[in-house]
N, C-alpha and C positions, 0 to 999 in steps of 0.2 A: 504493499500500500504506500503510495507516495504521500509526501508531506502535505500537499494541497488537499488531497482527499480526507486526510486526517482532520484537517481544519474544518472542512465542510461538515464532516460527520459530527464533529464536536459541537458546531453551531446548531445543528438540527436537534441534537439531544440536550443541549444546554449543559454539557459536561466538558471537562477539560481532560484531554487525554495525556497521560504521562508519556514522555519520549521512550522509545524502546531502549533497553539496556543492552549494549553490545558486549559480547564476551572479550576479555582481553586477548590480544593477538600476540603471538610469539614471533619475535624477529627472526627472520629467515637467516641461517648461517651465511648464505651467499650475500645477504644485505649488510652484514656485519663487516668491520674492518677485516681485511684479509691478512693472513700471516700469523706467525707463531706468538705475537703479542697478545693474542686472544686465545683462551682455553675453553674447553667444554668439560665439565665434570659430570660423570654419570654414576649414579648408584647402580648396583648390579641386580640384586634380588627384586624381582616384580617390576623392575624398570627396564632392564635389558633382557633378563631371563625370567620365564614364567616360573614362579615358585622360588624356593630357596636353593641356591646352587650347592651350598655346603651340605644340604640334607642328603643329596645324591652321593657326594663324596663320603659322608659319614656312613651311609648305607653300605657302600663299597667296603669301607674299612671294617665295618661290623662283620661282614662276611668273611674277611680275612683274619678274624680273631683279635682286632685291636681292642675290642671291649665286649662285655658279655651281657646277658639278660638281667642279671642283678644290678648292673650299672644303669641299665635303661630304666628299670623299675624305680631305682632311687631317684633319678632325675624326673620321672613321671610324677612322684610324690610332690616334689618341689613345684613342678609345672601346675598341678592340680591346686595347690595353695595360691599360686599366682592367679589363676583363672577365678578362684572363689574370693580371695581377699586383696588382690593387687600386689604390686611390686614390693618386695621386702629386701632391704639391703643385706641382711643376714643371709637370706636364701641366695641372693645373687652372689655373694662372696663364696658361699658354699658350693654352688654349681660351678662357678669359675674354677675353683680349686680342683673339684672332681674331674671337670672337662680336661683341663690341662694335665692333671695326673695320668689321665688315660693315654696320653701321648708320650709320656716319659719313657725313654729308652727305645722308642721306635725309630726306624730309619727314615730320614728326610727323603732319600732317594726312592724308597718304596711309596711314600705318599705322593711324590711327583709322578711316578709311573702310574699310579692308580688314577690320579687326576686327569692324566692324558687319556686314558681309557674312558673315564666317565664323561669327558667333554665329547669325545668322538661318538660314544654310544647314546648319550642322554641329552647333554646340554645344547649341543649344536642344533638339535631339533626342537628346542624350547625357546629360541631367541625370537623376541617380537620384531617382526619385519619393519614395523613403523619406527621403532627405536633404532633398528640397525640403519634404516635409511637416513635417519636424522644424524647418527654418528658418522656415517659416510659423507654426509654434506659438510660437516665440520672438517673432515680430513680433507676434502676436495678444496675447501676454503683455505687450507694451510694452517688451520688452528691445531693447537695441541689438544689432545683428547686424553683424558685421564678417567680411569675408573676408580672410584672411591667406595670402599666397602669393607664391612666387618668380616667378610670372608677371608680365610687364611690366605697368606701371600702365595702358597703353593697353588691354590686355585685361582686367586684373583689375577695374578700376573699371567698365568696360562690363558685365561679368557681374554685378557688384554692383547696378548700376542696373536691369538687366533683371530681377533677382530681388526687387527692392524692399528690398535691404539698406541698412543705414545707411551704410556705406562699405567701403572696401578698403585694406589696407596691402599694398603691392606693391613689387616692385623697380623702381627709376626710372632711366632712362637720361637723361643730361643733354642738354638742347637749348638752342640759342641762336637767337633769331629764327626759330623754327619748324623748325629742322633739327638732327638729332642730331650731337653732337660726338664720340661714340665713348667717352664717358666715364660712369662711373656717378655718380648722386647718392647718397651715403651707401653703406650696405652692401646686399649681396644679402639679400633677405628669405628667409633660410634658416637652419634650425637655431636656434641661440641668438638670432639676430637677431629671430626671430619673437617670442620670450618678451620680449626687450628692448623691441621696439616696442609690443607689447601692454601691457606694464607701464607705459610712458610714456603710452599712450593712456588707460589706466585712470585715471592720476593726473590727467590734464588734463580728463577727461570725467566724473569722479565715479563711476567704476565700482567696485563692490565685488567684487574678484576672488574672494573666498572663496564667494561666492554665484553666481559666473559659470560658464560652460560653455565647453568647447573640444572640437573635433572634428578628428581627423586620421587618416591611413592609414598613415604610415611613421614610422621612427625619427627622421626629420628633424623630426617634429612633437612629440617627447617633451618638449623644453624648454617649449613652449607649453602642453601639457596638464598638465605639472607646476605650472604657474603658477595654475591655477584650482581651485575646490573641486568642480567636477563635470566631470571629464574623460571622454572616451569615444572608443574606436577605432572608426572607421567603415570598412568594407571593407579591413581591415588586410592588409598584406603578411605574410609569414610571421614576420619578426623583430618587427614591431609586435604581432602576435597574441601571440607568446610573451612579450613584455614586458608587455602588458596583462593576461595571465593570471598572470604572476608577481606584479605589484603590485596586482592585484584591480580593474583598471578594467573598466567594462562594454564589451562588444563588440557592435556592430551591423553586419550584413552585408546590404547591399541589392542585391547583384549577382545573386542568384537563380540561375536556370539558366544565365545568361550567364557565370557565373563559370567561369574557365579557369585553367590552371596558369600561362600566360603573363600578366604584368601589364604595363600600360603603363609605359614607362620615362620617368620624370619628370626634369626638368632639375635640380630641387632635390636629389634623392638621388644623383645622379652627379657633379655638378661645381659644387655650391653654387649652383644656380639659374641656370645659363647658358642663357638662355632661347631662343636660336635654334639654336645649333649642335648640342647634344646631342639635342634633340628631333627634329631632322632625321635624326641618326644612328640614333635609335630605330627609325624606319620601315626604314632601310636594313638594319639588322642583325637586325630582328625577334627581339630578345632580350628576356627578362624581367629584372626586378631580380635 
């Protein structure tokens, strides 16, 4: 309907029509400044890959005996308490300790090999084509493309390489002489840590954050999206969608007809990025965020 016809209708009815509210538009990567001074930061789980990438890695590790049924049951109890009573710092610390303990003494090389297998057999078929096109547009514009995720480095860096991205900022588990110690290197790549790491990367790589882009699906990604001049919610959960609508961020949903009420449970949103335990629990409980 044109503006003139709206005025005519309003005069006939004696009412005043409110102007149509346009949806926020996302700046096209090709319309942004070209070159490596611009970066695009992509969350991974439910933004690039449908579901939680680390869940599939954890499942493969479980089949190889990295942890057992009793471990899963112990984590399930903690997850049940979360679903009933909300997040508890004590439970988070306990799950973090258990999850890291499961990896202690295992070979980094074995996990990398399992990750390659999981990508080829599972993850490559779960990539959202819409997000992949967006990522490729940034690469074509000469932008730096960084994945930023609570997923462990062994998986996150593999995904970045396969997608042709510049690199990945991930959670890192300490290793000595090729074997995991059961301790973290630095912080979990979760929430504010994403923004802190992206800010440090921008400073060291000459990135202009005011011209840069960030994409994420959950409230865990809000600090990262707040950091850049071009934020966008991709495949958002209900809380992220509400926030994006409130602050006026563009929203893109590439789930199509596969979109369902249940959403994949990610480690980052539930326990600060505990990459093994909670992702296994996700399948057992078959619950959404």
